GUPA-139864 format. One record per residue: x, y, z of N, C-alpha, C in turn; residue in three letters. Coordinates in steps of 0.2 Angstrom, whole numbers, plus 5000, padded with zeros to 4 digits. Each point is the difference from the previous one (the first is absolute). Example, Ala and Ser with C-alpha at 12.3 -4.5 7.8 and 13.67 -1.06 7.14 Angstrom:
<domis>
506649725039499650065000500450065000Ala 499850054996500450065001499650055003Ser 
</domis>
This chain:
<domis>
551248235206499849954995500350034993Met 500449954997500350024994499549974994Ala 500050044995499649974994500249934998Pro 499649964998500149934997500149955006Gly 500050025006500149965006499449975003Thr 499450034999499449985003499549974995His 499749955002499549974996499350025002Thr 499650024995499350025001499549944999Val 499649985004499549954999499350035000Gln 499649994995499350025000499549945000Val 499550005005499549955000499450024999Met 499549974996499450014999499549955004Ala 499650035004499649965005499350004997Leu 499749945000499350004998499550025005Gly 499349984999499550035005500249985007Ala 499950045005500149995007500850015001Gly 500450004995500750015001500449935003Gly 499649955000500349945004500549964996Ala 499950004993500549954996500350044995Val 500750005000500450034994499849974994Pro 499850044995499849974993500550014995Ile 500550045001500650014996500550055002Gly 500550004997500550055002500650014996Gly 500450045001500650014996500650035004Ala 500649994998500650025003500450044995His 500350065002500450044996500650035004Thr 500550024997500550045004499950074999Val 500250045006499950075000500750034996Val 499950024994500550034996499850044994Asn 499450025000499850054994500050075002Gln 500150044995500150075002499450045002Pro 500050045005499450045002500350075002Arg 500050054995500350065001499750045006Ala 499449995002499650035005500449995007Asp 500449955001500349995006500750015000Ile 500350024995500750014999500350055006Gln 499750055001500250055005499949975007Gly 499549965001499949985007500549945002Tyr 500149954995500449955001500750004998Leu 500250054995500650004997500149964994Gly 499549964998500049964995499349994997Ser 499949994994499449994997499849934999Ala 500449955001499949934998499749965006Asn 499450035002499649965005499349984998Tyr 499950014993499349984998500049934998Gly 499449974999499949934998499350004996Tyr 499949954996499449984996499949935001Ala 499349985001499849935001499449994995Val 500149944997499449984996499749945004Leu 499350015002499749955003499649964996Leu 499849945002499649954996499350034999Pro 499749984995499350024999499649985006Thr 499650055002499650005006499349994998Leu 499649965004499349994998499650075001Thr 499450014997499750065001499650005007Pro 500450035005499750015006500550055004Ala 499950015006500450045005500649965002Ser 500650034999500649975003500450055004His 500349985005500550045003500749984998Thr 500450064998500649994998500550025006Leu 500549965002500450015005500750014997Gln 500450055002500750014997500549995006Val 500449955000500549995005500750014997Tyr 500550025004500750014999500349945004Val 500449964997500449955004500650035003Leu 500049995007500550035003500749974999Asp 500550035000500749984999500350005007Val 500349955002500249934997499549955002Pro 499550015004499549955003499549974995Ser 499950044994499549994995499350005003Gln 499950035006499350005003499650054996Thr 499449994998499650044997499750065004Pro 500150064998499850065004499450034996Val 499450015002499450034997500250074999Leu 500050034994500150074999499450044997Val 499549964997499450034997499549954999Ala 499450025000499449964999499450044997Met 499749974995499550044996499549944998Arg 499350025000499549964997499850024994Thr 499949964995499850024993499449964998Ile 499650024996499449974997500249984993Asn 500049934998500149984993499449984997Gly 
</domis>
């Protein structure tokens, strides 16, 4: 995986996780010094600004879009309380 070639998608799911209520896309290209030695480059970070979420429990899912198929691959999931 080369920096800048993968897209990250973050989805925020509402109660029960059934309906996506918002999301954002960004490209993997921001510096992360903590992974320089492991990957040989530090430009694998990303930042995402989500829409305002209602005060409730939400599940955030982070996907990387595979190259070249653009198939979403789940890489992380976390529940937050807002």
